[in-house]
N, C-alpha and C positions, 0 to 999 in steps of 0.2 A: 704375848704378841698377837696381833690380828692383821691379816692381810687385807682387811676391809676398812680399817680405821685410820687414825692419825699416823703420819709417817714417824718412824723412829730412827733418827740418824745414829750411827754407831761408828766406833773407831777401834782398830786393832793396833797394838804397839809391839815392837820387838820384844820377844819373850825369852825367858831362860828355858832350859830343857823341859820338855813336856814329859811327865811321868804319871804312871797309874793305869787304871782300868777304865775303858770307855765303853759303857753299855749303851749302844745306839738303839733307837726305837725299831719296832717291827717293820717289815717290808711293806712299802706303800702299795705296790702292785698287787701283792697277795692279800693285803687288807681289803682293798676295794673289791676284789673278786670274791673273797669269802663272804662279804655282806650280800653281794648281788646273787651269787649262786645259792647262798643260804635262803634268800628270799624266794628263789625259784624252786627250792626243794619242798617236799611235803614233810612237815615235822620240825623238830628243833635242832638247829646247828649250833654248836658251841665253839667259840673262838677264844684262844688265849694269845697274848702278845700282840693284839691289834694295835696298830699305830693310831694314836689319838690326836693326830694333826688335823687341821681344819679341813683339808681335802677329804679325808676319810669320814670325818664327822658329817660333812655335807652329803656324802653318799649314804650314810646311815639314815639321815633325815629323808632323803629321797626314797629309800626303800620303805620307810614308814608311810610316806605319801602314797605309795603304790599298794599299800594294804598289808605289808608284812609287819610283824611285831618284833621290834628291835630294842633290846634292853642291855644297859650297861650294869654289870654286877660288881665291878671293882676295876682297879687299874689294868687296862688291857684285856679284861675278861668280859665278853659279850655273849649274848645269845640272839639267835634269829629264828622266829617261828615263821616258816615259809608258807607261801600260798600255792605253790606248784607251778609247773610250766604252763603258761597261758592263763594263770590265775590272777594276774595283776588287776587291781581296781584302778579306775580312772582318777588321777589326782584332782583334788578340789582346787588347788592353787598352782601358781607357777613354781617350777622346780629350780631352785637357785643352787648351782653347783660351784659357786665361789670361784676359786682359781684353778679348778681341776679339769684339765683336758681329758685325762683318763676317765674320771668319773662321768662326765657328761657323755662322752662317746660310747662308753660301755653301757650306760643306762639307756641311751637311745637305741642301741642294738637290742638290749633285753626286752624293750617294750614294742619294737617296731613290727612284730608279727602277731600282735594282739590287737583286736578291734577296739581302739581307744584313741583319745587325743591327749597329748601332753605338751606343755610349753616350757622351754628351758631358757635360763639366763645365767649370767655369771658376773664376776667383777670386771673392771675396765680392761684388764689384761685378757681374760678368757673371751670377752665379747669381741676381741680383735682377731681371734684365731679362726682359721678356716675349718668349717664343718663339712664341706662338700665331699671330702675324702671319705667320710663315713656315710653321709646321706645318699651319695651316688650308689654305692652297693646296696644300701637298704631299700632303695627304690626298686631294685631288681626283685626283691621279695614281694613288692606291691605297696610298700609304705610311701607316704608323701611328706615332704618337708617344706615349710614356708618360713624363710628367715630374711635377715637384712641383706643388702647388696653384698655380693661376694660370698654368699653362703655363711653368714655370720649370725651369732646370737644377738638378741633373743630370737628363738626359733620354735615354731610349733611343728610337732611331728604327729601325723595321723597314721596310726598303725594299720597294717594290712588285715582286712577282714578274712580274706581267703589267701593266705601266704603260699608262695610256691618256693621250692628249694632252689638254690642257685649254685653255679660254678663260677668262682671269682678269682682271677689272678690279681694279687695285690700289686698295684702299680708302683708303690714306694715301700721301702722296708718300714713297716709300722705295726707294732704289736697291738696298738689301739684299734686300728682298722681291722686287722685279722680277728681280734677278740670280739669286736662289735658284730662282725658277720657271723661268727660262730654262735654268739648268744642269740642272735636273730634266728639262726637255723634251728635252735632248740624247739621252737614252736611251729616250724614248717614241716610238712610231711616229706618223707623220702630223705635223700642224702644231700646235704649241703657240703660243697667242696671248696676249700681255700687253697690257692697255690702261691707259695712264697718263693721268689727267686733267691732271696737271701733270708736265712733263718733269723727270726727275732725272738725275744724272750718268750718262753713257752709255758708260763704259769697257767694260762687259760687251758691249754691242753692237759696239763697235769691235773688241774683241779676239776675239770669236766669229767675226766676219767674217775677221779676220786669220788665224785658225787654220783657216779653210776651211769654217765652217758656213754654210749658206744661211739668211740672215736679212734681212728687209725691214722698213723703218720707213716709215709713212705717217701724215700728219696727217688726222684726220677730225673730224666734229662731236662725236663721243663722246670724242675725245682722241687721244693718240699711240698708234698701233697697231703693235706689234712682233710679227712672225710668224717663228717659227723652225721649220725643217724638221728633224725628229728623225732620230736614228741616222746621223749623218754619220761619216766617218772624219776626225778632226781631224789636220791636218798640223802637225808641230813647227815652231816659229818661233824667230827671233832677236829678242828683245824688249829694246829700250833704254828703261829706265824713266825718264821725265822727273822733274824735281824737284817735290816735293809742294807745291801751292799752299796747303794747310792748314797745313803746317809753316812755309812762307815767310811766312805771315801774322804770325808772332810777331816776327821781326826787322823786317819791313816796318812794322808798327804801332809797334814801339819807336822806330824812326827818325822816324816822324811826330810822336811826342809828346815826344821828348827834344830839347831846344833845341839847334840847331846841327848836328844829325846829317846825314850824307850817306853813304849806303851803296849798294852794288851787290849784287843778288841774282840770280845768273845762272841761265839754263836752267829757268825756272819754267813749269809747265804753264799754258796759257791756254785749256784746254778750256772752251767757252762754258757747259757745264752745271756748271762749278765756279768760275766767276770772279765770282760775285755780290758777294763782299766787295770786290774791287778796283773794280768799277763803283760801289759804294756809297762807298768812300773817295774816289774822284775827285769824286763829287757833293758830298762834304763839304768839298772844296777841297784834297785831298791832292796834293802835288807828286810824282807818280809818272810816270816816262818809261818806256814799253814799247819797249825797244831790240832790234834784231836779231831780228825775228820770223822763225820758221822751224818746221819740222816734225821731230820726233824720235819714233821708235817709234809712228808713226801719230797723234801728238798734237801740237797746236800749242803752241809754247813761245816765251818771250821773256826777255830780261834786264831786270830791273827796277832803275832808278835812282831812289832814294827819298831825299827831303830833308824835314827838319822843316817842318811846315806849321801855319798857324793854321786850325783846322778849325771848321766850323759844324755844329750839329745839324740833322738832316733827318728826314723820315718815310720809312722804308725800305718800298718796295712789297711787299705781302704775297706777290705772285706770285714774288718773287725768293727767297723763303725756301729753296726746294729746292736752289738753286744755291749756297747759303752756310750751310747748316744747322749745320755744324761750326764756323763762324767767328763766330757770335753772341757767344760769351763774350769773345773778344778785341775784337770790335766794341764791346761794352758798355764795355770799358776805354777805347777811343778816344773813345767818346761822353762818358765822364766827364771827359775832358781837352779836349773841344770847348766852344765857346760855344753856349749854347742847348740845346734839348731834342731828343733823338733818340728816335723812336718805332719800335719793331720789332714788327710784327704777323705772325701766321701762324707762331708759333714753338712751338706746343704739342708738336711732335715732340722738342723739347729736354728735355721732362720724362721721357722714357724712354730717354735716352742713358746713358752710363756712370754719371751721376748725374742728379738733377733739376737740369739746368744753369740753368734760370731762377731757381729758388730759391737755388742755390749762389752765383750771381753777385749776385743781389739782396742777400742777407745779407752777403756779403763787401764789396760796394761801400758798403752802409750803414755797416758797421763802419769803413770808411775815410773816412766823412764825406760820402758822395755820396747825394743824394736819388734814390730809385728808386720807381717804381710798377709793380705787376705784376698781370696777370689770367691766367687759364688759358692764353690764346693771345697775350698781349701783354707786352712788357717796355719800360718807358719810363725813360730815364736823363736826369737834369737835369745838363747839363754845367757844369763849374766853371772852364773856360778853361785855357790852357796853364799848367802848374805850380800849378794851383789846388786839386788834390785833397789834403786833409790827410794821408791815410795813417795810419800808426801802429797798424795792427791786424794780427791774424793771421787769415787766411782758412782755412776748412775746405775741403779739396779733395775729400772723399768718394771717394777712390781714383780720381780723374778727372784724366787728364793735361792736358786743355785748361784745366780750372779752375786747376790748379797753375801752368801757364805764363802764363795770362792775368794772375793777380795778381802774379806776379814781374815781368812787363812793367810793370804799373801802378806798382810800387815804384820803377822807374827814373825816373819823372817826378813822384812825389809828394813833398810837403814832408818827411814822415817816412818811415822804412823800412816796407815791407810784407812780412809773413812769410806762409808757408804751413805748415800742420801736417805735410804730407807731400809731398815732391817726387819720391818714388820712382816713381810711375806714369808720369812723363815718359818713362821708358825704353821704354814700349810703342810710342811713335810717333816720338820725336825723341831718340834716345840721345845725340846730340852737342850737345844744346841748351846745356848749361852752357859747354862749351869754345867753341862758336861765338859765343855772346853775349859771353863774356869777351874773345874776340879782337876784338870790335867796341868794347870799352871799357865794357861793362856791369858794374856792381858787384852780383854775385849770389854769395852764399856759403852753404855748408852750415853749419847752426848747431851741429851736433855733431861737426864736423871737428876 
């Protein structure tokens, strides 16, 4: 599948019990960061378990364009010969980041404090997404950005010739913004400080330390204070990428709502800044056993044993939003199959993702017969109980991989089939989705096959 080519309509039908082992791909966030930090280190970084979805492949191409040597040696096995902090070469051509907001924002940060010019573009979805949230703090270092109206791609970034360190309170909970500022701070003298009112996923902090950067984190009345000392020599690393909890969410949630299911999802990251969905599912009554807890690549992981469960609607705490922001689409599907009402607050960040995910999920769920209420920052789903969702609709995905997968999972437990207008974006984050779900017994087909 390709998120850049012909639309692939798909349909999911009510399925029997899902059984077996679901080996989901490597974590997307860590895959992006391993390539970027590997390119900024001196020497060879080796990566295993890299997610080979289109988003990450676009980041690999970008790192080559900036002068790093990036090589694939086998499935998920890659090496990066880095050029050092401040060692990026000016790209000869426009950098196409495809569908990846994480990729483009982190790469902008990584090059913003080096004296060079780079132009970025993406697919139709990415080119609608706001970049000002990243280019505004990068301007404090001395970088300049010139894009379309509303701070949108295509955009040219002129890196700072004489960067200065910054102190930046992040105005919205965003790991992308935080990470872009920290990556920019690598090539600025002195200390760059990022202040988060609400903690977001901390892969950048963990990996920066692993690559040899001096970085401290402290909790203070004003929030979480991250201090990075600039101009280190980053050391190459061997990175074992754990399996992505956001991708694991789809087979996990499918097993919870398809009657009689019992699956194992091994080696899933249990990073506390990413596990909000799993905490929420357990509160709803999910039968999930977290087995064999261990550490891989500096990240806590566990094997998840998941069985069909009779779930209850709950109110999801607003402060949990940052740790599960990508999982609200699939949570809204689970909520539709639960008894009672599920209230999700603090979710306005979903409106500036690959699509307006609140609107996309609300319209699709309504078309499938589910009652939904929404406000700017709130999504409320009235559950219909196990097997109670009528289905029988086609959901618009808006070139958004998580919307596509969420509605296909809903179709596995609905009375009538659920279709999506385009499943091609799934390749950006979960290229083996179809085969993995089929291996568990899911009935998902391509309509034009």
